[in-house]
PDBQT receptor file of N, H, CA, C and O in Angstrom, charges set to zero:
ATOM      1  N   MET A   1       0.771  -1.316   0.010  1.00  0.00    +0.000 N 
ATOM      2  CA  MET A   1      -0.058  -0.120  -0.085  1.00  0.00    +0.000 C 
ATOM      3  C   MET A   1       1.027   1.166  -0.040  1.00  0.00    +0.000 C 
ATOM      4  O   MET A   1       1.792   1.395   0.897  1.00  0.00    +0.000 OA
ATOM      5  N   ALA A   2       0.924   1.852  -1.123  1.00  0.00    +0.000 N 
ATOM      6  H   ALA A   2       0.303   1.667  -1.884  1.00  0.00    +0.000 HD
ATOM      7  CA  ALA A   2       1.575   3.411  -0.835  1.00  0.00    +0.000 C 
ATOM      8  C   ALA A   2       0.755   4.326  -0.085  1.00  0.00    +0.000 C 
ATOM      9  O   ALA A   2      -0.445   4.600  -0.072  1.00  0.00    +0.000 OA
ATOM     10  N   GLU A   3       2.174   4.863   0.775  1.00  0.00    +0.000 N 
ATOM     11  H   GLU A   3       3.149   4.640   0.765  1.00  0.00    +0.000 HD
ATOM     12  CA  GLU A   3       2.136   5.840   1.772  1.00  0.00    +0.000 C 
ATOM     13  C   GLU A   3       1.687   7.293   1.162  1.00  0.00    +0.000 C 
ATOM     14  O   GLU A   3       2.290   7.782   0.207  1.00  0.00    +0.000 OA
ATOM     15  N   GLU A   4       0.431   8.028   1.877  1.00  0.00    +0.000 N 
ATOM     16  H   GLU A   4      -0.058   7.631   2.654  1.00  0.00    +0.000 HD
ATOM     17  CA  GLU A   4      -0.234   9.054   1.293  1.00  0.00    +0.000 C 
ATOM     18  C   GLU A   4       1.009  10.247   1.837  1.00  0.00    +0.000 C 
ATOM     19  O   GLU A   4       1.405  10.333   3.000  1.00  0.00    +0.000 OA
ATOM     20  N   LYS A   5       1.477  11.098   0.684  1.00  0.00    +0.000 N 
ATOM     21  H   LYS A   5       1.156  11.028  -0.260  1.00  0.00    +0.000 HD
ATOM     22  CA  LYS A   5       2.529  12.275   0.938  1.00  0.00    +0.000 C 
ATOM     23  C   LYS A   5       1.345  13.486   1.765  1.00  0.00    +0.000 C 
ATOM     24  O   LYS A   5       0.378  14.087   1.297  1.00  0.00    +0.000 OA
ATOM     25  N   LYS A   6       1.825  13.484   2.871  1.00  0.00    +0.000 N 
ATOM     26  H   LYS A   6       2.611  12.996   3.251  1.00  0.00    +0.000 HD
ATOM     27  CA  LYS A   6       1.694  14.531   3.763  1.00  0.00    +0.000 C 
ATOM     28  C   LYS A   6       1.938  15.991   3.173  1.00  0.00    +0.000 C 
ATOM     29  O   LYS A   6       3.001  16.216   2.595  1.00  0.00    +0.000 OA
ATOM     30  N   TYR A   7       0.956  17.006   3.308  1.00  0.00    +0.000 N 
ATOM     31  H   TYR A   7       0.092  16.824   3.777  1.00  0.00    +0.000 HD
ATOM     32  CA  TYR A   7       1.272  18.380   2.571  1.00  0.00    +0.000 C 
ATOM     33  C   TYR A   7       0.689  19.265   3.779  1.00  0.00    +0.000 C 
ATOM     34  O   TYR A   7      -0.367  19.062   4.378  1.00  0.00    +0.000 OA
ATOM     35  N   LEU A   8       1.557  20.221   3.981  1.00  0.00    +0.000 N 
ATOM     36  H   LEU A   8       2.414  20.386   3.494  1.00  0.00    +0.000 HD
ATOM     37  CA  LEU A   8       1.149  21.331   4.633  1.00  0.00    +0.000 C 
ATOM     38  C   LEU A   8       0.256  22.480   4.067  1.00  0.00    +0.000 C 
ATOM     39  O   LEU A   8       0.398  22.833   2.896  1.00  0.00    +0.000 OA
ATOM     40  N   LYS A   9      -0.608  23.031   4.839  1.00  0.00    +0.000 N 
ATOM     41  H   LYS A   9      -0.724  22.744   5.790  1.00  0.00    +0.000 HD
ATOM     42  CA  LYS A   9      -1.195  24.194   4.113  1.00  0.00    +0.000 C 
ATOM     43  C   LYS A   9      -0.795  25.502   4.562  1.00  0.00    +0.000 C 
ATOM     44  O   LYS A   9      -0.337  25.699   5.687  1.00  0.00    +0.000 OA
ATOM     45  N   ILE A  10      -0.951  26.333   3.757  1.00  0.00    +0.000 N 
ATOM     46  H   ILE A  10      -1.323  26.173   2.843  1.00  0.00    +0.000 HD
ATOM     47  CA  ILE A  10       0.085  27.541   3.740  1.00  0.00    +0.000 C 
ATOM     48  C   ILE A  10       0.049  28.302   4.900  1.00  0.00    +0.000 C 
ATOM     49  O   ILE A  10       0.814  29.266   4.899  1.00  0.00    +0.000 OA
ATOM     50  N   GLY A  11      -0.845  28.079   6.195  1.00  0.00    +0.000 N 
ATOM     51  H   GLY A  11      -1.467  27.296   6.195  1.00  0.00    +0.000 HD
ATOM     52  CA  GLY A  11      -0.607  28.662   7.535  1.00  0.00    +0.000 C 
ATOM     53  C   GLY A  11       0.392  27.676   8.366  1.00  0.00    +0.000 C 
ATOM     54  O   GLY A  11       1.232  28.107   9.156  1.00  0.00    +0.000 OA
ATOM     55  N   GLU A  12       0.247  26.701   8.165  1.00  0.00    +0.000 N 
ATOM     56  H   GLU A  12      -0.435  26.351   7.523  1.00  0.00    +0.000 HD
ATOM     57  CA  GLU A  12       1.552  25.516   8.614  1.00  0.00    +0.000 C 
ATOM     58  C   GLU A  12       2.927  26.111   7.928  1.00  0.00    +0.000 C 
ATOM     59  O   GLU A  12       3.821  26.700   8.536  1.00  0.00    +0.000 OA
ATOM     60  N   ALA A  13       2.882  25.789   6.384  1.00  0.00    +0.000 N 
ATOM     61  H   ALA A  13       2.156  25.311   5.890  1.00  0.00    +0.000 HD
ATOM     62  CA  ALA A  13       4.338  26.576   6.182  1.00  0.00    +0.000 C 
ATOM     63  C   ALA A  13       4.638  27.669   6.608  1.00  0.00    +0.000 C 
ATOM     64  O   ALA A  13       5.729  27.769   7.170  1.00  0.00    +0.000 OA
ATOM     65  N   ALA A  14       3.872  28.711   6.498  1.00  0.00    +0.000 N 
ATOM     66  H   ALA A  14       2.987  28.629   6.041  1.00  0.00    +0.000 HD
ATOM     67  CA  ALA A  14       4.607  29.907   7.164  1.00  0.00    +0.000 C 
ATOM     68  C   ALA A  14       4.563  30.115   8.690  1.00  0.00    +0.000 C 
ATOM     69  O   ALA A  14       5.125  31.080   9.208  1.00  0.00    +0.000 OA
ATOM     70  N   ALA A  15       3.928  29.253   9.354  1.00  0.00    +0.000 N 
ATOM     71  H   ALA A  15       3.471  28.470   8.933  1.00  0.00    +0.000 HD
ATOM     72  CA  ALA A  15       4.450  29.064  10.801  1.00  0.00    +0.000 C 
ATOM     73  C   ALA A  15       5.573  28.307  10.931  1.00  0.00    +0.000 C 
ATOM     74  O   ALA A  15       6.247  28.516  11.940  1.00  0.00    +0.000 OA
ATOM     75  N   MET A  16       6.024  27.296   9.989  1.00  0.00    +0.000 N 
ATOM     76  H   MET A  16       5.477  27.126   9.169  1.00  0.00    +0.000 HD
ATOM     77  CA  MET A  16       7.474  26.653  10.178  1.00  0.00    +0.000 C 
ATOM     78  C   MET A  16       8.243  27.816   9.741  1.00  0.00    +0.000 C 
ATOM     79  O   MET A  16       9.328  27.894  10.319  1.00  0.00    +0.000 OA
ATOM     80  N   ILE A  17       8.008  28.752   8.887  1.00  0.00    +0.000 N 
ATOM     81  H   ILE A  17       7.127  28.689   8.417  1.00  0.00    +0.000 HD
ATOM     82  CA  ILE A  17       9.118  29.593   8.308  1.00  0.00    +0.000 C 
ATOM     83  C   ILE A  17       9.490  30.772   9.138  1.00  0.00    +0.000 C 
ATOM     84  O   ILE A  17      10.528  31.432   9.179  1.00  0.00    +0.000 OA
ATOM     85  N   GLY A  18       8.265  30.869   9.847  1.00  0.00    +0.000 N 
ATOM     86  H   GLY A  18       7.421  30.333   9.813  1.00  0.00    +0.000 HD
ATOM     87  CA  GLY A  18       8.496  32.059  10.579  1.00  0.00    +0.000 C 
ATOM     88  C   GLY A  18       7.789  33.429   9.989  1.00  0.00    +0.000 C 
ATOM     89  O   GLY A  18       8.093  34.498  10.518  1.00  0.00    +0.000 OA
ATOM     90  N   CYS A  19       6.787  33.402   8.825  1.00  0.00    +0.000 N 
ATOM     91  H   CYS A  19       6.541  32.534   8.395  1.00  0.00    +0.000 HD
ATOM     92  CA  CYS A  19       6.437  34.519   8.363  1.00  0.00    +0.000 C 
ATOM     93  C   CYS A  19       4.912  34.602   7.841  1.00  0.00    +0.000 C 
ATOM     94  O   CYS A  19       4.391  33.487   7.826  1.00  0.00    +0.000 OA
ATOM     95  N   SER A  20       4.178  35.511   7.466  1.00  0.00    +0.000 N 
ATOM     96  H   SER A  20       4.601  36.417   7.479  1.00  0.00    +0.000 HD
ATOM     97  CA  SER A  20       2.733  35.704   7.268  1.00  0.00    +0.000 C 
ATOM     98  C   SER A  20       2.397  34.790   6.052  1.00  0.00    +0.000 C 
ATOM     99  O   SER A  20       3.316  34.543   5.271  1.00  0.00    +0.000 OA
ATOM    100  N   LYS A  21       1.194  34.280   5.829  1.00  0.00    +0.000 N 
ATOM    101  H   LYS A  21       0.448  34.480   6.463  1.00  0.00    +0.000 HD
ATOM    102  CA  LYS A  21       0.800  33.603   4.532  1.00  0.00    +0.000 C 
ATOM    103  C   LYS A  21       1.038  34.603   3.243  1.00  0.00    +0.000 C 
ATOM    104  O   LYS A  21       1.404  34.255   2.121  1.00  0.00    +0.000 OA
ATOM    105  N   GLN A  22       0.776  35.756   3.635  1.00  0.00    +0.000 N 
ATOM    106  H   GLN A  22       0.478  36.039   4.547  1.00  0.00    +0.000 HD
ATOM    107  CA  GLN A  22       1.023  36.680   2.680  1.00  0.00    +0.000 C 
ATOM    108  C   GLN A  22       2.169  36.806   1.949  1.00  0.00    +0.000 C 
ATOM    109  O   GLN A  22       2.220  37.124   0.760  1.00  0.00    +0.000 OA
ATOM    110  N   THR A  23       3.347  36.484   2.871  1.00  0.00    +0.000 N 
ATOM    111  H   THR A  23       3.306  36.226   3.836  1.00  0.00    +0.000 HD
ATOM    112  CA  THR A  23       4.517  36.719   2.315  1.00  0.00    +0.000 C 
ATOM    113  C   THR A  23       5.088  35.330   1.556  1.00  0.00    +0.000 C 
ATOM    114  O   THR A  23       5.948  35.264   0.678  1.00  0.00    +0.000 OA
ATOM    115  N   LEU A  24       4.232  34.111   2.262  1.00  0.00    +0.000 N 
ATOM    116  H   LEU A  24       3.533  34.164   2.975  1.00  0.00    +0.000 HD
ATOM    117  CA  LEU A  24       4.348  32.734   1.160  1.00  0.00    +0.000 C 
ATOM    118  C   LEU A  24       3.843  33.013  -0.249  1.00  0.00    +0.000 C 
ATOM    119  O   LEU A  24       4.264  32.466  -1.268  1.00  0.00    +0.000 OA
ATOM    120  N   ARG A  25       2.692  34.122  -0.161  1.00  0.00    +0.000 N 
ATOM    121  H   ARG A  25       2.350  34.567   0.667  1.00  0.00    +0.000 HD
ATOM    122  CA  ARG A  25       2.236  34.121  -1.576  1.00  0.00    +0.000 C 
ATOM    123  C   ARG A  25       2.957  35.176  -2.476  1.00  0.00    +0.000 C 
ATOM    124  O   ARG A  25       2.702  35.264  -3.677  1.00  0.00    +0.000 OA
ATOM    125  N   ASN A  26       4.022  36.106  -1.737  1.00  0.00    +0.000 N 
ATOM    126  H   ASN A  26       4.230  36.034  -0.761  1.00  0.00    +0.000 HD
ATOM    127  CA  ASN A  26       4.516  37.070  -2.658  1.00  0.00    +0.000 C 
ATOM    128  C   ASN A  26       5.900  35.885  -3.035  1.00  0.00    +0.000 C 
ATOM    129  O   ASN A  26       6.128  35.680  -4.228  1.00  0.00    +0.000 OA
ATOM    130  N   TYR A  27       6.596  35.298  -2.174  1.00  0.00    +0.000 N 
ATOM    131  H   TYR A  27       6.410  35.465  -1.206  1.00  0.00    +0.000 HD
ATOM    132  CA  TYR A  27       7.403  34.432  -2.428  1.00  0.00    +0.000 C 
ATOM    133  C   TYR A  27       7.020  33.325  -3.691  1.00  0.00    +0.000 C 
ATOM    134  O   TYR A  27       7.894  32.830  -4.402  1.00  0.00    +0.000 OA
ATOM    135  N   GLN A  28       5.761  33.070  -3.817  1.00  0.00    +0.000 N 
ATOM    136  H   GLN A  28       5.051  33.472  -3.239  1.00  0.00    +0.000 HD
ATOM    137  CA  GLN A  28       5.487  32.409  -4.969  1.00  0.00    +0.000 C 
ATOM    138  C   GLN A  28       5.607  33.096  -6.179  1.00  0.00    +0.000 C 
ATOM    139  O   GLN A  28       6.247  32.658  -7.135  1.00  0.00    +0.000 OA
ATOM    140  N   LEU A  29       4.869  34.410  -6.163  1.00  0.00    +0.000 N 
ATOM    141  H   LEU A  29       4.349  34.766  -5.386  1.00  0.00    +0.000 HD
ATOM    142  CA  LEU A  29       4.788  35.387  -7.385  1.00  0.00    +0.000 C 
ATOM    143  C   LEU A  29       6.398  35.340  -7.958  1.00  0.00    +0.000 C 
ATOM    144  O   LEU A  29       6.765  34.992  -9.080  1.00  0.00    +0.000 OA
ATOM    145  N   ARG A  30       7.186  35.778  -6.882  1.00  0.00    +0.000 N 
ATOM    146  H   ARG A  30       6.889  36.060  -5.970  1.00  0.00    +0.000 HD
ATOM    147  CA  ARG A  30       8.828  35.967  -7.373  1.00  0.00    +0.000 C 
ATOM    148  C   ARG A  30       9.564  34.747  -7.575  1.00  0.00    +0.000 C 
ATOM    149  O   ARG A  30      10.777  34.749  -7.786  1.00  0.00    +0.000 OA
ATOM    150  N   GLY A  31       8.730  33.511  -7.505  1.00  0.00    +0.000 N 
ATOM    151  H   GLY A  31       7.745  33.509  -7.333  1.00  0.00    +0.000 HD
ATOM    152  CA  GLY A  31       9.416  32.365  -7.768  1.00  0.00    +0.000 C 
ATOM    153  C   GLY A  31      10.411  31.421  -6.851  1.00  0.00    +0.000 C 
ATOM    154  O   GLY A  31      11.101  30.439  -7.124  1.00  0.00    +0.000 OA
ATOM    155  N   LEU A  32      10.127  32.306  -5.412  1.00  0.00    +0.000 N 
ATOM    156  H   LEU A  32       9.566  33.104  -5.191  1.00  0.00    +0.000 HD
ATOM    157  CA  LEU A  32      10.882  31.833  -4.757  1.00  0.00    +0.000 C 
ATOM    158  C   LEU A  32      10.691  30.596  -3.997  1.00  0.00    +0.000 C 
ATOM    159  O   LEU A  32      11.608  29.886  -3.584  1.00  0.00    +0.000 OA
ATOM    160  N   LEU A  33       9.616  30.414  -3.863  1.00  0.00    +0.000 N 
ATOM    161  H   LEU A  33       8.871  30.991  -4.199  1.00  0.00    +0.000 HD
ATOM    162  CA  LEU A  33       8.795  29.248  -3.014  1.00  0.00    +0.000 C 
ATOM    163  C   LEU A  33       7.601  28.826  -3.644  1.00  0.00    +0.000 C 
ATOM    164  O   LEU A  33       6.502  29.240  -3.274  1.00  0.00    +0.000 OA
ATOM    165  N   VAL A  34       7.749  28.037  -4.562  1.00  0.00    +0.000 N 
ATOM    166  H   VAL A  34       8.641  27.701  -4.863  1.00  0.00    +0.000 HD
ATOM    167  CA  VAL A  34       6.443  27.597  -5.456  1.00  0.00    +0.000 C 
ATOM    168  C   VAL A  34       5.779  26.564  -4.689  1.00  0.00    +0.000 C 
ATOM    169  O   VAL A  34       6.493  25.653  -4.271  1.00  0.00    +0.000 OA
ATOM    170  N   PRO A  35       4.472  26.540  -4.414  1.00  0.00    +0.000 N 
ATOM    171  CA  PRO A  35       4.021  25.341  -3.806  1.00  0.00    +0.000 C 
ATOM    172  C   PRO A  35       3.938  24.102  -4.563  1.00  0.00    +0.000 C 
ATOM    173  O   PRO A  35       3.496  24.212  -5.706  1.00  0.00    +0.000 OA
ATOM    174  N   GLU A  36       4.311  22.818  -4.112  1.00  0.00    +0.000 N 
ATOM    175  H   GLU A  36       4.671  22.729  -3.183  1.00  0.00    +0.000 HD
ATOM    176  CA  GLU A  36       4.613  21.600  -4.642  1.00  0.00    +0.000 C 
ATOM    177  C   GLU A  36       2.856  21.296  -5.601  1.00  0.00    +0.000 C 
ATOM    178  O   GLU A  36       2.705  20.812  -6.722  1.00  0.00    +0.000 OA
ATOM    179  N   VAL A  37       1.901  21.746  -4.730  1.00  0.00    +0.000 N 
ATOM    180  H   VAL A  37       2.024  22.140  -3.819  1.00  0.00    +0.000 HD
ATOM    181  CA  VAL A  37       0.539  21.284  -5.218  1.00  0.00    +0.000 C 
ATOM    182  C   VAL A  37      -0.360  22.692  -5.169  1.00  0.00    +0.000 C 
ATOM    183  O   VAL A  37      -0.374  23.350  -4.129  1.00  0.00    +0.000 OA
ATOM    184  N   ILE A  38      -0.945  23.025  -6.089  1.00  0.00    +0.000 N 
ATOM    185  H   ILE A  38      -0.933  22.490  -6.933  1.00  0.00    +0.000 HD
ATOM    186  CA  ILE A  38      -2.343  23.961  -6.147  1.00  0.00    +0.000 C 
ATOM    187  C   ILE A  38      -3.833  23.310  -6.295  1.00  0.00    +0.000 C 
ATOM    188  O   ILE A  38      -4.191  23.275  -7.472  1.00  0.00    +0.000 OA
ATOM    189  N   LEU A  39      -4.521  22.932  -5.621  1.00  0.00    +0.000 N 
ATOM    190  H   LEU A  39      -4.231  22.961  -4.665  1.00  0.00    +0.000 HD
ATOM    191  CA  LEU A  39      -5.381  22.678  -5.751  1.00  0.00    +0.000 C 
ATOM    192  C   LEU A  39      -6.407  23.300  -6.801  1.00  0.00    +0.000 C 
ATOM    193  O   LEU A  39      -6.240  24.463  -7.167  1.00  0.00    +0.000 OA
ATOM    194  N   GLU A  40      -7.609  22.437  -7.354  1.00  0.00    +0.000 N 
ATOM    195  H   GLU A  40      -7.745  21.492  -7.056  1.00  0.00    +0.000 HD
ATOM    196  CA  GLU A  40      -8.548  23.214  -8.173  1.00  0.00    +0.000 C 
ATOM    197  C   GLU A  40      -9.177  24.597  -7.433  1.00  0.00    +0.000 C 
ATOM    198  O   GLU A  40      -9.698  25.470  -8.127  1.00  0.00    +0.000 OA
ATOM    199  N   SER A  41      -9.095  24.708  -6.136  1.00  0.00    +0.000 N 
ATOM    200  H   SER A  41      -8.672  23.999  -5.572  1.00  0.00    +0.000 HD
ATOM    201  CA  SER A  41     -10.032  25.652  -5.087  1.00  0.00    +0.000 C 
ATOM    202  C   SER A  41      -8.810  26.930  -5.178  1.00  0.00    +0.000 C 
ATOM    203  O   SER A  41      -9.094  28.101  -4.928  1.00  0.00    +0.000 OA
ATOM    204  N   GLY A  42      -7.399  26.466  -5.586  1.00  0.00    +0.000 N 
ATOM    205  H   GLY A  42      -7.169  25.515  -5.789  1.00  0.00    +0.000 HD
ATOM    206  CA  GLY A  42      -6.428  27.577  -5.466  1.00  0.00    +0.000 C 
ATOM    207  C   GLY A  42      -5.437  27.615  -4.165  1.00  0.00    +0.000 C 
ATOM    208  O   GLY A  42      -4.490  28.361  -3.920  1.00  0.00    +0.000 OA
ATOM    209  N   GLN A  43      -6.006  26.533  -3.423  1.00  0.00    +0.000 N 
ATOM    210  H   GLN A  43      -6.776  25.927  -3.622  1.00  0.00    +0.000 HD
ATOM    211  CA  GLN A  43      -5.159  26.328  -2.141  1.00  0.00    +0.000 C 
ATOM    212  C   GLN A  43      -3.803  25.916  -2.205  1.00  0.00    +0.000 C 
ATOM    213  O   GLN A  43      -3.564  24.802  -2.673  1.00  0.00    +0.000 OA
ATOM    214  N   ARG A  44      -3.104  26.463  -1.903  1.00  0.00    +0.000 N 
ATOM    215  H   ARG A  44      -3.298  27.367  -1.523  1.00  0.00    +0.000 HD
ATOM    216  CA  ARG A  44      -1.518  25.881  -1.829  1.00  0.00    +0.000 C 
ATOM    217  C   ARG A  44      -1.156  24.983  -0.877  1.00  0.00    +0.000 C 
ATOM    218  O   ARG A  44      -1.273  25.274   0.313  1.00  0.00    +0.000 OA
ATOM    219  N   ARG A  45      -0.653  23.733  -1.301  1.00  0.00    +0.000 N 
ATOM    220  H   ARG A  45      -0.558  23.497  -2.268  1.00  0.00    +0.000 HD
ATOM    221  CA  ARG A  45       0.109  22.618  -0.638  1.00  0.00    +0.000 C 
ATOM    222  C   ARG A  45       1.553  22.749  -0.384  1.00  0.00    +0.000 C 
ATOM    223  O   ARG A  45       1.988  23.432  -1.312  1.00  0.00    +0.000 OA
ATOM    224  N   TYR A  46       2.268  22.513   0.212  1.00  0.00    +0.000 N 
ATOM    225  H   TYR A  46       1.914  21.958   0.966  1.00  0.00    +0.000 HD
ATOM    226  CA  TYR A  46       3.834  22.557   0.430  1.00  0.00    +0.000 C 
ATOM    227  C   TYR A  46       4.273  21.083   1.265  1.00  0.00    +0.000 C 
ATOM    228  O   TYR A  46       3.726  20.739   2.313  1.00  0.00    +0.000 OA
ATOM    229  N   SER A  47       5.090  20.494   0.753  1.00  0.00    +0.000 N 
ATOM    230  H   SER A  47       5.534  20.773  -0.099  1.00  0.00    +0.000 HD
ATOM    231  CA  SER A  47       5.692  19.301   1.316  1.00  0.00    +0.000 C 
ATOM    232  C   SER A  47       6.838  20.062   2.647  1.00  0.00    +0.000 C 
ATOM    233  O   SER A  47       7.612  21.010   2.516  1.00  0.00    +0.000 OA
ATOM    234  N   PRO A  48       6.583  19.304   3.749  1.00  0.00    +0.000 N 
ATOM    235  CA  PRO A  48       7.574  19.391   4.822  1.00  0.00    +0.000 C 
ATOM    236  C   PRO A  48       8.978  19.664   4.402  1.00  0.00    +0.000 C 
ATOM    237  O   PRO A  48       9.641  20.652   4.719  1.00  0.00    +0.000 OA
ATOM    238  N   ALA A  49       9.405  18.518   3.539  1.00  0.00    +0.000 N 
ATOM    239  H   ALA A  49       8.866  17.716   3.282  1.00  0.00    +0.000 HD
ATOM    240  CA  ALA A  49      10.675  18.560   2.947  1.00  0.00    +0.000 C 
ATOM    241  C   ALA A  49      11.230  19.709   2.174  1.00  0.00    +0.000 C 
ATOM    242  O   ALA A  49      12.395  20.089   2.286  1.00  0.00    +0.000 OA
ATOM    243  N   GLN A  50      10.291  20.272   1.341  1.00  0.00    +0.000 N 
ATOM    244  H   GLN A  50       9.345  19.964   1.250  1.00  0.00    +0.000 HD
ATOM    245  CA  GLN A  50      10.392  21.498   0.798  1.00  0.00    +0.000 C 
ATOM    246  C   GLN A  50      10.628  22.673   1.403  1.00  0.00    +0.000 C 
ATOM    247  O   GLN A  50      11.373  23.542   0.951  1.00  0.00    +0.000 OA
ATOM    248  N   ILE A  51       9.805  22.757   2.765  1.00  0.00    +0.000 N 
ATOM    249  H   ILE A  51       9.199  22.051   3.132  1.00  0.00    +0.000 HD
ATOM    250  CA  ILE A  51       9.999  24.026   3.842  1.00  0.00    +0.000 C 
ATOM    251  C   ILE A  51      11.293  23.904   4.421  1.00  0.00    +0.000 C 
ATOM    252  O   ILE A  51      11.974  24.893   4.694  1.00  0.00    +0.000 OA
ATOM    253  N   GLU A  52      11.652  22.757   4.616  1.00  0.00    +0.000 N 
ATOM    254  H   GLU A  52      11.098  21.954   4.394  1.00  0.00    +0.000 HD
ATOM    255  CA  GLU A  52      12.896  22.716   5.629  1.00  0.00    +0.000 C 
ATOM    256  C   GLU A  52      14.073  23.041   4.802  1.00  0.00    +0.000 C 
ATOM    257  O   GLU A  52      15.062  23.610   5.265  1.00  0.00    +0.000 OA
ATOM    258  N   LYS A  53      13.924  22.578   3.249  1.00  0.00    +0.000 N 
ATOM    259  H   LYS A  53      13.120  22.117   2.873  1.00  0.00    +0.000 HD
ATOM    260  CA  LYS A  53      14.870  23.169   2.479  1.00  0.00    +0.000 C 
ATOM    261  C   LYS A  53      15.079  24.366   2.335  1.00  0.00    +0.000 C 
ATOM    262  O   LYS A  53      16.234  24.759   2.497  1.00  0.00    +0.000 OA
ATOM    263  N   PHE A  54      14.016  25.331   1.981  1.00  0.00    +0.000 N 
ATOM    264  H   PHE A  54      13.078  25.011   1.849  1.00  0.00    +0.000 HD
ATOM    265  CA  PHE A  54      13.895  26.690   1.857  1.00  0.00    +0.000 C 
ATOM    266  C   PHE A  54      14.487  27.511   3.170  1.00  0.00    +0.000 C 
ATOM    267  O   PHE A  54      15.208  28.492   2.989  1.00  0.00    +0.000 OA
ATOM    268  N   ILE A  55      14.129  27.040   4.555  1.00  0.00    +0.000 N 
ATOM    269  H   ILE A  55      13.543  26.243   4.702  1.00  0.00    +0.000 HD
ATOM    270  CA  ILE A  55      14.620  27.472   5.692  1.00  0.00    +0.000 C 
ATOM    271  C   ILE A  55      16.471  27.165   5.686  1.00  0.00    +0.000 C 
ATOM    272  O   ILE A  55      17.342  27.980   5.990  1.00  0.00    +0.000 OA
ATOM    273  N   ARG A  56      16.614  26.048   5.335  1.00  0.00    +0.000 N 
ATOM    274  H   ARG A  56      15.907  25.385   5.088  1.00  0.00    +0.000 HD
ATOM    275  CA  ARG A  56      18.042  25.944   4.992  1.00  0.00    +0.000 C 
ATOM    276  C   ARG A  56      18.928  26.704   4.244  1.00  0.00    +0.000 C 
ATOM    277  O   ARG A  56      20.076  27.062   4.511  1.00  0.00    +0.000 OA
ATOM    278  N   GLU A  57      18.146  26.924   3.145  1.00  0.00    +0.000 N 
ATOM    279  H   GLU A  57      17.214  26.633   2.928  1.00  0.00    +0.000 HD
ATOM    280  CA  GLU A  57      18.829  27.739   1.839  1.00  0.00    +0.000 C 
ATOM    281  C   GLU A  57      18.753  29.253   2.402  1.00  0.00    +0.000 C 
ATOM    282  O   GLU A  57      19.736  29.955   2.166  1.00  0.00    +0.000 OA
ATOM    283  N   GLN A  58      17.751  29.786   3.077  1.00  0.00    +0.000 N 
ATOM    284  H   GLN A  58      16.953  29.216   3.269  1.00  0.00    +0.000 HD
ATOM    285  CA  GLN A  58      17.584  31.058   3.769  1.00  0.00    +0.000 C 
ATOM    286  C   GLN A  58      18.833  31.410   4.555  1.00  0.00    +0.000 C 
ATOM    287  O   GLN A  58      19.548  32.392   4.359  1.00  0.00    +0.000 OA
ATOM    288  N   MET A  59      19.012  30.346   5.589  1.00  0.00    +0.000 N 
ATOM    289  H   MET A  59      18.430  29.548   5.748  1.00  0.00    +0.000 HD
ATOM    290  CA  MET A  59      19.908  30.379   6.542  1.00  0.00    +0.000 C 
ATOM    291  C   MET A  59      21.293  30.377   6.004  1.00  0.00    +0.000 C 
ATOM    292  O   MET A  59      22.114  30.928   6.738  1.00  0.00    +0.000 OA
ATOM    293  N   GLU A  60      21.770  29.846   4.808  1.00  0.00    +0.000 N 
ATOM    294  H   GLU A  60      21.103  29.398   4.212  1.00  0.00    +0.000 HD
ATOM    295  CA  GLU A  60      22.931  29.895   4.013  1.00  0.00    +0.000 C 
ATOM    296  C   GLU A  60      23.157  31.534   3.561  1.00  0.00    +0.000 C 
ATOM    297  O   GLU A  60      24.175  32.203   3.734  1.00  0.00    +0.000 OA
ATOM    298  N   VAL A  61      22.107  31.878   3.043  1.00  0.00    +0.000 N 
ATOM    299  H   VAL A  61      21.280  31.334   2.902  1.00  0.00    +0.000 HD
ATOM    300  CA  VAL A  61      22.062  33.314   2.501  1.00  0.00    +0.000 C 
ATOM    301  C   VAL A  61      22.484  34.406   3.679  1.00  0.00    +0.000 C 
ATOM    302  O   VAL A  61      23.260  35.337   3.466  1.00  0.00    +0.000 OA
ATOM    303  N   LYS A  62      21.793  34.117   5.066  1.00  0.00    +0.000 N 
ATOM    304  H   LYS A  62      21.163  33.360   5.239  1.00  0.00    +0.000 HD
ATOM    305  CA  LYS A  62      22.265  34.978   5.825  1.00  0.00    +0.000 C 
ATOM    306  C   LYS A  62      23.638  34.809   6.574  1.00  0.00    +0.000 C 
ATOM    307  O   LYS A  62      24.134  35.641   7.334  1.00  0.00    +0.000 OA
ATOM    308  N   ALA A  63      24.135  33.659   6.247  1.00  0.00    +0.000 N 
ATOM    309  H   ALA A  63      23.733  32.983   5.629  1.00  0.00    +0.000 HD
ATOM    310  CA  ALA A  63      25.489  33.430   6.976  1.00  0.00    +0.000 C 
ATOM    311  C   ALA A  63      26.606  33.967   6.251  1.00  0.00    +0.000 C 
ATOM    312  O   ALA A  63      27.745  33.862   6.705  1.00  0.00    +0.000 OA
TER     313      ALA A  63
């Protein structure tokens, strides 16, 4: 049986990063963090691994 992939809603992803949902929307517009899945309703979904990678990359930029 295949394991279902867990996705984060935009609010959950924003909380992990420490920013607002609007900031994530702006990141998407700028191509910095594009959701892995966008539902037909327009809801954005991010994978935990994607968010963790983004956080690591941001830490490297600041270092």
